[in-house]
C-alpha positions as CSV (number, residue, x, y, z in Angstrom):
1,M,-15.3,-18.5,-8.0
2,K,-12.6,-16.2,-6.7
3,F,-12.6,-14.7,-3.3
4,E,-9.4,-12.7,-3.3
5,V,-8.0,-9.5,-1.8
6,T,-5.2,-7.5,-3.5
7,I,-3.2,-5.2,-1.3
8,L,-2.6,-1.9,-3.1
9,G,-1.3,0.0,-0.1
10,S,-0.2,-1.2,3.4
11,N,1.2,2.0,5.0
12,S,-0.3,4.5,7.3
13,A,-0.2,8.3,7.0
14,L,3.2,8.7,5.3
15,P,3.8,6.7,2.1
16,T,7.3,5.2,1.5
17,T,9.0,4.1,-1.8
18,K,7.9,0.6,-1.0
19,R,4.6,1.0,0.7
20,F,1.6,3.2,-0.4
21,P,-1.2,4.4,1.9
22,T,-4.2,2.2,2.5
23,A,-6.1,0.7,-0.4
24,Q,-7.3,-2.8,-1.2
25,V,-9.4,-4.5,-3.9
26,L,-11.6,-7.4,-3.0
27,N,-12.9,-9.7,-5.7
28,V,-15.9,-11.7,-4.5
29,L,-17.2,-13.9,-7.4
30,E,-16.2,-11.2,-9.9
31,R,-17.7,-8.4,-7.9
32,F,-14.9,-5.9,-7.3
33,F,-14.9,-3.7,-4.2
34,L,-12.3,-1.0,-3.6
35,I,-11.7,-0.6,0.1
36,D,-10.2,2.8,0.9
37,C,-8.3,4.9,-1.6
38,G,-5.1,6.4,-0.4
39,E,-2.8,8.5,-2.6
40,G,-1.6,6.6,-5.6
41,T,-4.3,3.9,-5.6
42,Q,-4.8,4.1,-9.4
43,I,-1.1,3.7,-10.0
44,Q,-1.1,0.6,-7.9
45,M,-4.1,-0.8,-9.7
46,K,-2.3,-0.5,-13.0
47,R,0.9,-1.9,-11.5
48,F,-0.9,-5.0,-10.1
49,R,-3.3,-5.4,-13.0
50,V,-6.5,-4.7,-11.2
51,P,-9.4,-4.2,-13.7
52,M,-10.4,-0.7,-12.8
53,S,-13.5,-0.7,-15.0
54,R,-14.9,-3.5,-13.0
55,I,-15.0,-1.5,-9.8
56,N,-18.6,-0.3,-9.1
57,H,-18.4,0.0,-5.3
58,I,-15.9,2.1,-3.2
59,L,-16.0,1.8,0.5
60,I,-14.2,4.5,2.6
61,S,-13.5,3.7,6.2
62,H,-13.0,7.3,7.4
63,M,-12.1,10.8,6.4
64,H,-8.4,10.9,7.0
65,G,-6.2,11.8,4.0
66,D,-4.3,8.6,3.8
67,H,-7.5,6.8,3.0
68,I,-9.1,9.3,0.6
69,F,-6.5,11.3,-1.2
70,G,-6.5,8.9,-4.2
71,L,-10.2,9.4,-4.9
72,I,-10.3,12.5,-7.1
73,G,-7.6,11.1,-9.4
74,L,-9.3,7.8,-9.7
75,L,-12.7,9.4,-10.5
76,S,-11.1,11.6,-13.1
77,T,-9.4,8.6,-14.7
78,F,-12.7,6.8,-14.9
79,S,-14.2,9.7,-16.8
80,L,-11.2,10.0,-19.2
81,Q,-11.6,6.3,-19.9
82,G,-15.2,6.9,-20.9
83,R,-16.9,5.3,-18.0
84,K,-20.7,5.3,-18.3
85,S,-21.8,2.8,-15.5
86,D,-23.0,4.0,-12.1
87,L,-20.5,4.2,-9.2
88,H,-21.5,3.7,-5.6
89,I,-19.4,5.3,-2.9
90,Y,-19.9,4.5,0.8
91,G,-18.5,6.7,3.5
92,H,-19.0,9.7,5.9
93,S,-21.6,12.3,5.0
94,K,-18.7,14.8,4.4
95,L,-17.3,12.6,1.6
96,E,-19.8,13.8,-1.0
97,R,-19.0,17.4,-0.2
98,F,-15.3,16.6,-0.3
99,I,-15.6,15.1,-3.8
100,Q,-18.1,17.5,-5.3
101,F,-16.0,20.5,-4.1
102,Q,-13.0,19.2,-6.0
103,L,-15.0,18.4,-9.1
104,E,-16.5,21.9,-9.2
105,L,-13.3,23.6,-8.4
106,L,-11.6,21.7,-11.3
107,E,-14.7,22.3,-13.5
108,T,-14.8,18.6,-14.1
109,K,-18.0,17.0,-15.4
110,L,-18.3,13.2,-15.1
111,D,-20.2,11.2,-17.7
112,Y,-21.2,8.7,-15.1
113,Q,-23.4,9.0,-12.0
114,I,-22.1,8.7,-8.4
115,F,-24.5,7.5,-5.7
116,Y,-23.3,8.4,-2.2
117,H,-24.3,6.2,0.8
118,T,-23.7,7.4,4.4
119,I,-22.6,4.5,6.5
120,F,-21.7,5.7,10.0
121,G,-23.7,4.8,13.0
122,T,-23.5,2.8,16.2
123,E,-24.8,-0.5,14.8
124,I,-24.0,-3.0,12.1
125,Q,-25.3,-1.7,8.7
126,T,-25.9,-3.6,5.5
127,L,-24.4,-1.6,2.6
128,F,-24.8,-3.9,-0.4
129,E,-26.6,-7.2,-1.0
130,D,-27.4,-9.3,-4.0
131,D,-28.0,-13.0,-4.5
132,S,-24.4,-14.0,-3.8
133,V,-22.8,-11.6,-1.3
134,I,-23.6,-9.3,1.5
135,V,-21.5,-6.3,2.7
136,Q,-21.9,-4.7,6.1
137,S,-20.2,-2.0,8.1
138,F,-19.6,-1.8,11.8
139,P,-18.1,1.0,14.0
140,L,-14.5,1.1,15.1
141,K,-12.7,3.3,17.6
142,H,-10.5,6.1,16.1
143,G,-10.9,9.0,18.5
144,A,-13.3,11.7,17.4
145,M,-13.1,10.6,13.8
146,P,-16.0,8.2,12.9
147,C,-14.4,5.1,11.4
148,A,-16.0,1.9,10.0
149,G,-14.9,-1.6,9.5
150,F,-16.3,-3.8,6.7
151,L,-17.5,-7.4,6.6
152,F,-17.9,-9.3,3.4
153,K,-19.7,-12.6,3.3
154,E,-20.9,-15.0,0.6
155,K,-24.4,-16.2,0.9
156,E,-25.3,-19.9,1.4
157,R,-25.3,-21.7,-1.9
158,L,-27.8,-24.4,-3.0
159,R,-26.8,-28.0,-2.7
160,T,-25.0,-29.6,-5.7
161,L,-27.0,-32.2,-7.7
162,Q,-25.3,-35.5,-8.4
163,S,-26.2,-36.2,-12.0
164,D,-25.5,-40.0,-11.8
165,M,-28.0,-40.4,-8.9
166,L,-30.6,-38.2,-10.7
167,T,-30.3,-40.5,-13.7
168,F,-30.4,-43.7,-11.5
169,Y,-33.6,-42.6,-9.8
170,N,-35.1,-41.0,-13.0
171,V,-35.7,-37.6,-11.3
172,P,-37.7,-35.3,-13.5
173,V,-36.2,-31.8,-14.4
174,K,-39.2,-30.1,-12.7
175,N,-38.2,-31.6,-9.3
176,R,-34.5,-30.6,-9.4
177,H,-34.7,-27.0,-8.1
178,A,-36.6,-28.1,-5.0
179,I,-34.0,-30.9,-4.5
180,K,-31.2,-28.3,-4.7
181,Q,-33.0,-26.4,-1.9
182,G,-33.0,-29.5,0.3
183,A,-36.2,-31.4,-0.6
184,D,-36.4,-35.2,-0.8
185,F,-37.7,-36.9,-3.9
186,I,-40.8,-39.1,-3.8
187,R,-41.1,-41.6,-6.6
188,E,-44.3,-42.7,-8.2
189,N,-44.4,-45.8,-6.0
190,G,-44.2,-43.7,-2.9
191,E,-40.5,-44.5,-2.2
192,V,-38.7,-41.5,-0.6
193,I,-35.2,-40.9,-1.8
194,S,-33.4,-38.7,0.7
195,N,-31.8,-35.5,-0.4
196,K,-28.4,-36.7,0.8
197,K,-28.5,-39.4,-1.8
198,L,-29.1,-37.0,-4.6
199,T,-27.0,-34.0,-3.7
200,K,-23.7,-32.9,-2.2
201,A,-23.2,-30.2,0.4
202,P,-22.3,-26.8,-1.2
203,P,-18.9,-25.3,-0.5
204,K,-18.7,-23.4,2.8
205,V,-19.4,-19.7,2.6
206,R,-16.3,-17.5,2.6
207,S,-15.8,-14.2,4.5
208,Y,-13.4,-11.3,4.9
209,A,-13.3,-8.5,7.5
210,F,-11.4,-5.2,7.2
211,C,-10.5,-3.3,10.3
212,T,-8.3,-0.3,9.8
213,D,-7.5,2.7,12.1
214,T,-8.8,1.6,15.4
215,A,-7.7,1.3,19.0
216,Y,-7.8,-2.2,20.5
217,L,-11.5,-3.0,20.5
218,P,-12.4,-6.5,21.8
219,K,-16.1,-5.8,21.3
220,I,-15.8,-6.3,17.5
221,A,-14.8,-10.0,18.0
222,P,-18.4,-11.3,17.9
223,I,-19.1,-9.3,14.7
224,I,-16.1,-10.8,12.8
225,E,-16.3,-14.2,14.6
226,G,-14.9,-17.0,12.5
227,V,-14.1,-15.1,9.3
228,D,-11.7,-16.8,6.9
229,L,-9.5,-13.7,6.5
230,L,-9.2,-10.7,8.8
231,Y,-7.2,-7.6,7.9
232,H,-6.4,-5.6,11.1
233,E,-4.3,-2.5,11.4
234,A,-1.0,-2.9,13.3
235,T,0.5,0.5,13.1
236,F,2.9,0.0,16.1
237,L,4.7,-2.6,18.0
238,K,4.0,-3.6,21.6
239,S,6.8,-1.3,22.9
240,E,4.8,1.7,21.7
241,E,1.5,0.6,23.1
242,K,1.0,3.9,25.0
243,R,1.5,5.8,21.7
244,A,-1.0,3.4,20.0
245,K,-3.6,4.1,22.7
246,K,-3.1,7.8,22.5
247,T,-3.5,7.9,18.7
248,Y,-6.3,5.3,18.6
249,H,-4.3,2.8,16.7
250,S,-3.3,-0.8,17.5
251,T,-0.1,-2.8,17.9
252,A,0.7,-6.0,16.1
253,E,0.1,-7.9,19.4
254,Q,-3.3,-6.4,19.8
255,A,-4.3,-7.2,16.2
256,A,-3.3,-10.8,17.0
257,K,-5.4,-10.8,20.2
258,I,-8.4,-9.7,18.2
259,A,-7.8,-12.5,15.7
260,E,-7.5,-15.0,18.5
261,E,-10.6,-13.8,20.3
262,A,-12.7,-13.8,17.1
263,N,-11.5,-17.3,16.2
264,V,-10.6,-16.2,12.6
265,K,-8.8,-18.5,10.2
266,K,-6.1,-16.1,9.1
267,L,-4.8,-12.6,10.0
268,L,-3.3,-10.0,7.8
269,I,-1.7,-7.0,9.5
270,G,-1.1,-3.7,7.9
271,H,-1.3,0.1,8.1
272,F,2.3,0.3,9.2
273,S,4.0,3.4,10.4
274,A,6.6,4.7,7.9
275,R,9.2,4.7,10.7
276,F,9.4,0.9,10.3
277,E,11.4,-0.1,7.3
278,D,11.7,-3.7,8.4
279,L,8.4,-5.4,9.4
280,K,9.9,-8.7,10.8
281,E,9.1,-7.6,14.4
282,H,5.5,-6.9,13.5
283,L,5.1,-10.3,12.0
284,K,6.9,-12.0,14.9
285,E,4.8,-10.2,17.5
286,A,1.6,-11.2,15.8
287,K,2.6,-14.8,15.3
288,D,3.6,-15.3,18.9
289,I,-0.1,-15.0,19.7
290,F,-1.7,-16.0,16.4
291,P,0.5,-18.2,14.3
292,N,-1.5,-17.9,11.1
293,S,-0.6,-14.3,10.6
294,A,0.9,-12.6,7.5
295,L,2.0,-9.1,6.4
296,A,-0.4,-7.3,4.1
297,E,2.4,-6.1,1.7
298,D,1.8,-4.0,-1.4
299,G,1.1,-6.2,-4.4
300,K,0.3,-9.4,-2.5
301,K,-2.9,-11.3,-3.2
302,F,-4.6,-13.4,-0.5
303,S,-7.2,-16.0,-1.6
304,V,-9.8,-17.9,0.3
305,E,-10.4,-21.2,-1.5
306,L,-13.6,-23.1,-1.8
307,D,-14.0,-25.7,0.9
308,R,-16.7,-28.4,0.9
309,E,-18.0,-30.0,4.1
């Protein structure tokens, strides 16, 4: 029942020996989503033991190199490993041309099929949905470059049956699915057994939001309201707020303000400028406003645990 993000890269445009460009893998109930794919992503996957073959969905926030330069290498490795299963890639309409040009230039033929999904618009868009999870995109503000944030949410689970109470009230198997959905049980003598006596509330749904490469954008707060875990870029410190505004990035303080406004449970800050070797000031700046903040450092895993009502 994992809901866990592994940070593969936490830096911005220039990689360092300690921090790779942006990439993350989110495991939602054994569904693995790769979020952005900066240079060296597949190396980090091997280093941090991410199951590459389990990745069927790749989400690309925007078309800047530090978020896409790892793609062609990863796609080639998939082919060399004998991948046959379909791969879904979500991103700008230019992304398909970018990938196909490289494959054709290198005369590389893949033995698996890639399905491309264009995601950019002015509204929230559902990208993927099954019986357990829903993935949506929403617009960020990164100058003339279209950029998307991503929201991952579990779906509501059915209530949990209490076997001892089912036995006590002699509840037939045929009634149990309806009871899991919230129905009461009516015995042959007409007695109504309330659903609360027969079931327990399911665990609360878990959620994760990814916001990279964006100027300070308070209007996203309602979209990510109450998420368990928020990743928000913090390229600069407050002292460089003018530079952040000019380059359509955020400061650590601004990331914390978004977390506070959106009433999230925990904040991860990342996408650090290579000029900062020590990130203590970033963390302090964020914690001064939003105490439950952490650095999204390469190799770290952040889990959201199941929590019952």
